[in-house]
N, C-alpha and C positions, 0 to 999 in steps of 0.2 A: 497620642499613644506613647506611653513610657517605653523607652527602649534602653535595656541594660545590655551593653556589649562588652564581651571579652575581646581584647586585642591580644591574640595568642599566636605563637609559633615556637616549637621547641628548639629550632635552630636559632642560635644567637646571631647578631650582626645583620639582621634583615630589615631594620628600621621599625621594629615593634614599638619601642618607647618613643622614638621620633614621631611615629604616627599617632600614638596616644595623646602626647602633649599638643601637637600641632592640630590634630582634628578637634580636640577640646577647645582650643583657641578659636578655630575657624567656626565651629558651631556656636560658640559664645558670641562671636561677631555678628551672627544672624539673629541675635537677641534671644537665643535659647538658653535655658538654665542648665548648666552642665556641672557634673561632679566627676572628677578623675580620682580613681582609687589606685594607689601604688601597692601592688602585691608582689613586687620584685625585690628581693632582699638587697639588690645592688643600690636601690634608691635613686636610680638615675632620673626617673620621671619627677620625683620630688625636687631634686636639684635643678632639673630643667625648667621648673616652674619658679625658681628663685627662692626656694625654701631650703634652709640648711638642715640636712638630714641628721646631723649629729647633735642638734640642739633641741630635738623634739621631746616634749613631755608625754604626749600620747601619740601612738602610732597605730597603724592597721593591725599590728601584732596584738595590741591590747584589746582591740575589738574582736578579733578571732578568738582570743582566750576568754572573752566575757568579762574582762577587767575594766572596760570602759564601753560606753555606748557609741554608736556611729556618730550621733549628734555631737558628742564631746570631742571626737577625734577630727571632725571636719574643720578645716581652716580656709581662709581666703588665700588664693594663690596671688601674690602681689602683682598688680597691674596686668594680670592675665585675663581677667573677666570671668573666671570660673572658680569653683571651690575644689579643694583637694583633700583627700584622706591620705596623709603622707605615710611613707614606709621607709625602713632602713634594714640593716643587717639583723635586727631583732626578729625579723620574719623567719629567719632560719630556726630560731628557738621555738617559734610558734608551730612550725611544721612538725618538729619532733614531738612537742607536747600534744598536738592534735592527734597523733597516731594512737594515743592512749584514751581518747575521748569517744564516748558514744554519740553518734549523729555528727561526726566530725566534718562530713562533706557539706553540712547544712549551716555551718556557723556564719558565714558571710551573708547568705541568703536571709537567715533569720534577723541578723543585725540590720540589714538594709530596709526591712519592712517599715521601720519607724521614720525613715527619711526619704524614701524613693519618690513619694508623691510630690516632693519639693522640686524635682528636676525633670527636664524634658529628656535628657540623655545622661546615663551613667556609663563611663568608660573605664574598664578595668585593665591595667597594664600587668599582664601575667609574666611570671618568670620564664626564662628560656628553657623549660623542661616540663615534662608531664609529671607533676608531683601533687601532694595534697593541697598546696596553694592553688595550683591551676584547676584542680577538681572543684575547690570551693568557688573559684570564679565561674566555671562553667555551670555549676549547679545554681548559681545566683543569676545567670544571664538569660536573656531572650535569644541572643544570637552571638555568633563568633565571627569576627572580622580577622582574616589572616593576611598580614603583610608578607610578601615574599619576593625575593630577588628572582629575576628571570635567568636561572641557571639550572643545570640538570640535577645537581645535588639537592637543590631546594625541592624539586619534584619528588625525590625519594622520601624526604622527611614528611611530606604532605600526607601521605597515606596513613601513617601512624596517628597523626593528629585527627584526621577524619574518623578513624576507628574509635578514638577516645571520645569524640563528640557523639558518635552513634551509641557507644556504651552508656554514656551519661543520659542520653535521650531515652534509652530503653529502661533505665533504672530509676534515677532520682529526679530528672527534669524532662518530662515528655515534650515541653514546648520549645526546647532548645533547637536552633536551626543554624545551618551554615549561612551566615548573613552575606558574606562576600569575600572575594579575594582581591587584594590590592597589590598591584605590581610596583615595587619600590626600586630605587637606585637604578633606573632604567637609563641605558646608554643606547640610543637608537642607531648609533654608528656601528654597533656590534650585531652581526647577523644572529648570534645565539639568542639575544633578547627577543628578536622577532620569532624565531623558531619556538622557544618556550612559551611565548605569549599565545602563539597559534595552538599549541597543545592544550594550554589551559582553557582557552575559549572553546575548543572542540569538546573538551571533557566537562566543563562546568557551565558553559553557555553564559546566560545573563547574570550568574553569580559573580563573574569577573567584572569589576568596576571598569568603566570606560576610562576613568581618570588614571593616569600613570604618573608616579612621582619620579622626577628625573634625579640623576646624580647632580648635586648642587652644593657648592662650597658654603654658601650662606646658611643652608639648612644644617650642615655639619658643624658650623661654628656657633650657631645660636645657643646651644646648650651651655657652652663655656661662659656665656653672659647671663645664664639663668633666666632665659625667657624664650617663648615660642618664636618661631621665625617671623610670624605675622607682626609681632611687636618689634623684632630686631630689624627687619627689612621687608615691609609689606609688598614691595614691587619685585622681590626676587622670584625666580621660577619655582622655588620650593613653596613659598607662601601662596602663590597663585594656584599651585597644584592642590594644596590642602583646602583652599577655599572652594575649589572645583569639586573636590571629594565631598565636602560638607553639603554643597548644592545638590550633588547627585543622590546623596543619602536622603535629603529632605524631599526630593522629587519621588524617590522610591516610596517613602512614607505616605505621600499624598496619593500616589497611585494605589497603594495597598488599602488606604482608607476608602477610596472610591469603589474599589472592587468589593469591599465588604458591604457598602451601601447598596 
């Protein structure tokens, strides 16, 4: 089953881009074909895959504006094992131009139709805000994976993102679902992490991934080398956590397929 996932949270600094890059690498390590789409104007996912964001000839911006096809924009992420549709600050321009377009929320979805059968997973790194870029990502997706820190402020921001998901589901994408919540930057020495985890599980149940991503120095330094942590240091706690997340996702997919049968 093809799974297009938006990795989204309007709160910055929660490990959204880190999750997108490292989950892509971990799924690719299980021999799945993966495409990462960088929809964040900061271009951090692009840089984290070893691609220089300022040297790009074609970006996600060109695809959204209909100036290039998705096929033309996709490149190989060097030594990462997956493909990437790179992005940079030009995406800010595309957001402004999209506001004047008819059917603006469907641009990414329509562009992906020609390539999505080539992949087992498509992961979209959303900007840390709910804007037209995020709406495009949610409209093109089957599900939303929300990375979040175990702190009270993170819980407050979660409700507005859930509301946006519900609005997209009711209007332009009825199949959209909350795929899961991933607890990131977890420090189990801090009682607050346990308290927030308990609240999340009480409210969202099995939507909360069992896998938790710990605070990890290696995970934090890998982007500066332009590679996923699995390539940087596959024995690190961060690499092990994202491999575990990939395994948990694949098991979920298998269980869903069996229930359909």
